[in-house]
C-alpha positions as CSV (number, residue, x, y, z in Angstrom):
1,X,221.6,95.3,-48.6
2,X,220.4,98.5,-50.2
3,X,219.0,101.7,-49.0
4,X,218.2,104.8,-51.2
5,X,215.3,106.8,-51.6
6,X,213.7,105.1,-54.7
7,X,210.3,103.6,-54.5
8,X,210.7,100.2,-53.3
9,X,208.4,96.9,-54.2
10,X,207.1,95.4,-50.9
11,X,207.1,92.0,-50.5
12,X,205.9,89.7,-47.1
13,X,207.9,86.0,-47.0
14,X,205.6,83.6,-47.7
15,X,205.7,80.6,-44.9
16,X,202.4,78.7,-44.1
17,X,203.1,79.0,-40.8
18,X,203.0,82.8,-40.8
19,X,200.1,82.8,-42.8
20,X,197.9,85.0,-39.8
21,X,199.9,87.8,-39.7
22,X,200.6,88.2,-43.0
23,X,196.7,88.3,-43.7
24,X,196.6,91.2,-41.3
25,X,199.5,93.2,-41.7
26,X,198.9,93.0,-46.1
27,X,196.0,95.5,-45.7
28,X,197.5,98.0,-44.3
29,X,200.6,98.2,-47.5
30,X,198.6,98.6,-50.3
31,X,200.3,97.0,-53.3
32,X,202.7,94.6,-51.0
33,X,202.7,91.2,-52.3
34,X,204.2,87.5,-51.5
35,X,207.5,86.1,-52.6
36,X,208.3,82.7,-51.8
37,X,211.7,83.6,-51.8
38,X,214.2,86.9,-51.3
39,X,213.6,89.5,-54.6
40,X,214.8,93.0,-55.0
41,X,212.8,95.7,-52.5
42,X,211.6,95.3,-48.7
43,X,211.6,92.3,-48.3
44,X,209.2,91.7,-44.7
45,X,209.2,88.2,-42.6
46,X,207.7,86.7,-39.3
47,X,208.6,84.6,-37.7
48,X,208.8,82.3,-34.5
49,X,212.0,80.8,-32.8
50,X,212.0,77.0,-35.0
51,X,212.1,79.3,-38.0
52,X,215.2,81.4,-37.0
53,X,217.8,79.4,-38.1
54,X,216.5,78.9,-41.8
55,X,215.4,81.9,-42.2
56,X,218.7,83.6,-40.6
57,X,220.4,81.6,-43.1
58,X,218.5,82.5,-46.3
59,X,219.2,85.9,-45.8
60,X,222.8,85.8,-45.2
61,X,222.5,83.7,-48.7
62,X,220.7,86.3,-50.4
63,X,222.1,88.0,-53.5
64,X,218.9,90.3,-53.8
65,X,219.0,94.4,-53.5
66,X,216.9,94.1,-50.6
67,X,216.0,95.8,-47.4
68,X,215.0,93.2,-44.6
69,X,212.6,93.6,-42.2
70,X,212.1,91.4,-39.4
71,X,209.1,90.7,-37.1
72,X,207.5,88.4,-34.6
73,X,208.3,86.4,-31.8
74,X,211.8,85.8,-32.2
75,X,212.7,88.8,-33.5
76,X,211.1,90.9,-30.9
77,X,212.8,88.9,-28.2
78,X,215.8,88.9,-29.5
79,X,216.6,91.9,-31.8
80,X,220.6,91.9,-31.3
81,X,220.4,88.7,-32.6
82,X,218.3,89.1,-35.5
83,X,220.4,92.4,-36.6
84,X,223.2,90.3,-36.9
85,X,221.1,89.4,-40.4
86,X,218.5,92.0,-40.9
87,X,218.3,95.7,-41.5
88,X,215.5,96.7,-38.9
89,X,213.7,94.8,-36.2
90,X,209.9,95.3,-36.1
91,X,209.5,94.7,-31.3
92,X,205.9,93.5,-30.7
93,X,202.8,94.3,-32.5
94,X,203.4,95.4,-35.9
95,X,199.9,97.5,-36.9
96,X,201.5,100.6,-36.4
97,X,204.9,100.3,-36.4
98,X,205.3,98.9,-39.8
99,X,203.6,100.7,-41.8
100,X,205.0,103.6,-40.3
101,X,208.4,102.4,-41.3
102,X,208.2,101.3,-44.3
103,X,206.9,104.7,-45.1
104,X,210.2,106.0,-43.8
105,X,211.8,103.8,-45.6
106,X,210.5,104.8,-48.9
107,X,210.4,108.8,-48.4
108,X,213.7,109.8,-47.0
109,X,215.4,106.5,-45.1
110,X,215.6,108.0,-41.9
111,X,213.5,106.2,-39.5
112,X,214.7,107.6,-35.9
113,X,211.5,108.6,-35.3
114,X,209.3,105.3,-35.9
115,X,209.1,103.8,-32.5
116,X,208.9,100.1,-31.5
117,X,211.5,98.9,-33.7
118,X,216.2,98.6,-33.7
119,X,218.2,99.3,-35.9
120,X,222.3,99.3,-36.5
121,X,223.8,102.4,-36.5
122,X,227.3,103.5,-36.6
123,X,228.1,99.7,-35.0
124,X,225.1,100.2,-32.4
125,X,222.5,98.9,-31.6
126,X,219.2,101.9,-31.6
127,X,215.9,101.2,-29.9
128,X,213.6,103.7,-30.8
129,X,211.0,103.5,-27.4
130,X,207.9,101.0,-27.0
131,X,204.6,101.4,-28.4
132,X,201.1,101.8,-26.9
133,X,199.6,98.5,-27.5
134,X,197.3,98.0,-30.0
135,X,193.8,98.4,-30.3
136,X,192.4,95.5,-32.5
137,X,189.4,97.0,-33.6
138,X,191.6,99.6,-35.2
139,X,192.8,97.5,-37.8
140,X,191.5,94.8,-40.0
141,X,191.3,91.1,-38.4
142,X,193.0,89.7,-42.0
143,X,193.2,90.8,-45.7
144,X,189.6,88.5,-47.0
145,X,191.4,88.0,-50.6
146,X,194.2,86.0,-48.8
147,X,193.9,82.5,-48.0
148,X,193.1,82.6,-43.9
149,X,191.7,80.1,-41.0
150,X,190.5,82.2,-37.7
151,X,190.2,85.4,-36.8
152,X,191.8,86.9,-33.7
153,X,189.6,87.9,-31.7
154,X,191.8,88.7,-28.7
155,X,195.4,89.9,-28.2
156,X,197.2,89.7,-24.5
157,X,197.4,87.6,-21.5
158,X,197.4,88.3,-17.5
159,X,199.2,85.7,-16.7
160,X,202.6,84.6,-16.0
161,X,204.0,80.8,-17.2
162,X,207.0,80.4,-17.2
163,X,207.1,79.0,-20.5
164,X,204.9,80.9,-23.2
165,X,206.5,84.3,-24.9
166,X,202.7,85.4,-25.4
167,X,202.9,88.5,-22.5
168,X,206.1,89.4,-23.6
169,X,204.8,90.3,-27.2
170,X,201.8,91.8,-26.6
171,X,201.7,92.4,-22.8
172,X,199.6,91.5,-19.8
173,X,196.3,93.3,-21.0
174,X,194.1,91.1,-22.4
175,X,192.0,93.5,-25.4
176,X,189.4,92.2,-27.7
177,X,187.9,92.5,-31.2
178,X,184.4,93.6,-31.2
179,X,181.6,91.2,-31.2
180,X,180.6,93.8,-34.6
181,X,183.9,93.2,-36.1
182,X,184.3,89.8,-35.1
183,X,180.5,89.5,-37.1
184,X,181.7,91.7,-40.1
185,X,185.1,89.1,-40.8
186,X,183.3,85.8,-39.5
187,X,181.1,86.6,-43.3
188,X,184.6,86.3,-45.0
189,X,185.0,82.6,-43.9
190,X,183.1,79.0,-44.8
191,X,184.2,77.6,-40.9
192,X,184.2,80.1,-38.3
193,X,187.4,79.8,-35.9
194,X,189.1,82.2,-33.6
195,X,193.0,82.8,-32.4
196,X,192.8,84.3,-28.6
197,X,195.2,83.0,-25.7
198,X,191.7,82.0,-24.0
199,X,189.2,82.1,-26.0
200,X,186.6,81.3,-22.7
201,X,188.2,84.7,-21.2
202,X,187.0,86.8,-24.3
203,X,185.5,90.2,-23.3
204,X,187.3,90.2,-19.6
205,X,190.3,90.9,-18.0
206,X,191.3,87.7,-19.1
207,X,191.6,85.9,-15.6
208,X,187.7,86.2,-14.6
209,X,185.0,84.8,-17.6
210,X,182.4,86.8,-18.2
211,X,180.2,84.7,-19.6
212,X,177.2,87.1,-21.2
213,X,180.0,88.7,-23.2
214,X,181.1,85.1,-25.2
215,X,176.8,84.6,-25.4
216,X,176.4,87.8,-27.1
217,X,179.7,87.1,-29.4
218,X,178.2,83.8,-30.3
219,X,174.5,85.0,-30.9
220,X,175.8,87.4,-32.9
221,X,178.2,84.9,-35.5
222,X,176.2,83.7,-38.9
223,X,174.6,80.4,-38.6
224,X,177.3,78.5,-40.5
225,X,180.3,75.8,-38.8
226,X,181.5,78.1,-35.6
227,X,184.2,76.0,-34.1
228,X,184.8,78.2,-30.7
229,X,187.4,76.4,-28.0
230,X,189.7,74.4,-30.4
231,X,192.7,75.4,-32.5
232,X,193.9,77.8,-33.4
233,X,192.4,78.6,-29.9
234,X,192.1,76.6,-26.7
235,X,190.6,77.6,-23.0
236,X,192.0,77.8,-19.7
237,X,190.9,74.4,-17.5
238,X,189.7,76.5,-14.4
239,X,187.0,78.5,-17.5
240,X,185.2,75.9,-18.1
241,X,181.6,76.2,-16.2
242,X,178.3,74.3,-17.4
243,X,176.9,77.4,-18.7
244,X,179.2,77.9,-20.9
245,X,179.5,74.5,-22.6
246,X,175.6,75.1,-23.0
247,X,176.6,77.7,-25.4
248,X,179.5,76.1,-26.8
249,X,176.4,73.2,-27.3
250,X,173.9,75.5,-28.7
251,X,175.9,78.1,-31.0
252,X,179.2,75.6,-32.8
253,X,180.4,72.7,-34.6
254,X,182.9,71.7,-32.7
255,X,182.5,68.0,-30.7
256,X,186.1,69.0,-29.5
257,X,187.1,71.3,-26.7
258,X,191.0,72.4,-26.7
259,X,192.4,72.7,-23.3
260,X,196.0,73.3,-21.9
261,X,196.9,71.0,-18.8
262,X,200.3,71.3,-19.4
263,X,201.4,69.2,-16.9
264,X,199.5,66.6,-13.9
265,X,202.0,67.2,-11.9
266,X,200.7,70.0,-8.9
267,X,204.8,71.0,-8.4
268,X,205.2,71.4,-11.9
269,X,202.4,73.8,-12.5
270,X,203.7,75.5,-9.2
271,X,207.1,76.0,-10.6
272,X,206.0,77.1,-14.3
273,X,203.3,79.2,-12.7
274,X,200.4,78.4,-14.5
275,X,198.2,79.5,-12.2
276,X,195.8,76.4,-12.1
277,X,195.6,72.9,-10.6
278,X,195.8,69.2,-11.8
279,X,192.0,69.3,-10.2
280,X,191.1,72.0,-12.6
281,X,192.3,70.1,-15.7
282,X,190.2,66.7,-13.9
283,X,187.5,68.8,-13.2
284,X,187.4,70.5,-16.7
285,X,188.0,67.3,-18.6
286,X,185.0,66.0,-16.3
287,X,182.3,69.0,-17.4
288,X,183.4,68.2,-21.6
289,X,182.4,64.8,-21.3
290,X,179.0,65.4,-19.3
291,X,178.4,68.0,-21.8
292,X,179.4,65.2,-25.1
293,X,182.6,67.2,-25.8
294,X,186.1,65.3,-25.8
295,X,188.7,67.2,-24.2
296,X,191.6,67.9,-26.2
297,X,194.8,68.4,-23.2
298,X,198.0,69.8,-24.3
299,X,200.3,68.6,-21.7
300,X,204.6,69.8,-22.2
301,X,206.9,66.7,-21.7
302,X,210.9,67.8,-20.4
303,X,210.1,71.2,-18.4
304,X,213.3,72.4,-16.4
305,X,213.5,70.7,-13.3
306,X,210.8,68.0,-13.8
307,X,211.8,64.5,-12.0
308,X,210.2,61.1,-13.6
309,X,208.3,61.2,-10.9
310,X,206.5,64.4,-12.2
311,X,206.2,62.7,-15.6
312,X,204.5,59.6,-13.7
313,X,202.2,62.3,-12.2
314,X,201.2,63.3,-16.2
315,X,201.1,60.1,-17.5
316,X,198.5,58.7,-14.8
317,X,196.6,62.2,-16.0
318,X,196.3,60.9,-19.3
319,X,195.4,57.6,-18.9
320,X,193.4,59.0,-17.2
321,X,191.9,61.6,-19.8
322,X,192.7,58.9,-22.3
323,X,190.4,56.0,-20.7
324,X,187.4,58.4,-20.5
325,X,187.3,59.3,-24.3
326,X,189.6,62.5,-23.8
327,X,192.7,63.1,-26.1
328,X,196.4,64.3,-25.3
329,X,198.6,66.9,-27.2
330,X,201.9,66.6,-26.1
331,X,204.5,69.4,-26.9
332,X,208.4,68.5,-26.0
333,X,210.0,71.5,-23.8
334,X,211.8,74.5,-26.4
335,X,213.2,77.3,-24.1
336,X,211.9,80.6,-26.3
337,X,213.5,83.4,-25.8
338,X,212.0,86.4,-23.7
339,X,210.5,83.5,-20.9
340,X,211.6,83.0,-17.9
341,X,213.1,79.5,-18.8
342,X,214.6,80.7,-22.2
343,X,218.1,79.4,-20.4
344,X,216.9,76.1,-19.2
345,X,217.1,72.7,-20.7
346,X,214.6,70.3,-21.1
347,X,215.0,67.4,-18.9
348,X,214.9,64.0,-19.8
349,X,212.1,62.0,-20.6
350,X,212.1,58.2,-18.8
351,X,211.9,55.5,-21.0
352,X,209.0,54.3,-19.6
353,X,206.9,57.3,-20.5
354,X,208.5,57.2,-23.7
355,X,207.0,53.8,-24.1
356,X,203.6,54.2,-23.0
357,X,203.3,57.8,-25.2
358,X,204.1,56.0,-28.3
359,X,201.5,53.0,-27.7
360,X,198.7,55.6,-27.3
361,X,199.9,57.7,-29.8
362,X,199.4,53.9,-32.3
363,X,195.9,53.5,-30.6
364,X,194.9,57.6,-31.8
365,X,194.9,58.7,-27.9
366,X,198.0,61.0,-28.6
367,X,199.3,63.6,-30.9
368,X,202.6,66.0,-30.7
369,X,205.6,65.3,-29.7
370,X,206.8,64.0,-26.3
371,X,210.6,63.6,-26.5
372,X,213.7,64.9,-28.5
373,X,214.5,61.9,-30.0
């Protein structure tokens, strides 16, 4: 690893899962390029927990003359661990912090005045302090010259789901990109898709839908394939109502709606502080079906403290959904750093539940991963 006053080329380490963050940050670092392996200069990495081990190994084994900078969900939550391999960690949002850090390294190497970073000095870890939340309109949604798939319309979440790292990374105050800015970037996309913790919360405080804001947004978008409330976004079930579904049917091309259900057990929803009920999931799915949308509902198996009865409750809800024509996308619980459940292990999965989920997958009714094996 090196540190000098020479002008150093800047490279984003390319991984398909982090292209969204790369596309947003590259316009802020003119001259930066993509690299598929470590090279000399300033190497920028953004990654989540599933990628951490392989990236740490890559950096540790690198023989390049590089300054390594990490950002994203895992480094932000585990800066001490990340600094065993990296020179600097950008904590939280990078739009303001990363250009300042790179600028300081290019000039004199003194990064002590750059807020929002962590680094080692004389064997100790230095945190330079937290930055204020970024205002999305001040920064581009993405670099139009890069491959990209969606526009980030909202950031932050007022809820406190025990398994989720979004509030820790982006805060509890929900912020939104303006309608004019969203419409401007939509012109670059053939299929217009969105990134948001909850698409139906656009323009709101994140807890109460503002239907008129969503209507104004959809009205302002170019007339092409618009996908709202689908991957890479989703909606919370209690936000689903007839008027919003009418707007999606009128302006959008999607025939599915992705909903975060997470469990069919009310006791588990309460324990993870999800903030909605099983009945909300059922009502939301029924409304989707009534308006001609196929509900695609996310569920998490193996949540800490989950019993076989809880799993059977979830399976019962899944069988009801798929029997009505809906689909499910399942996840196996992974403890994420910075969350309430970061030190908890998954609960074992019932063999019966495992078998039935496999059967549903064979019939095209379930996707994803529902067990460790």
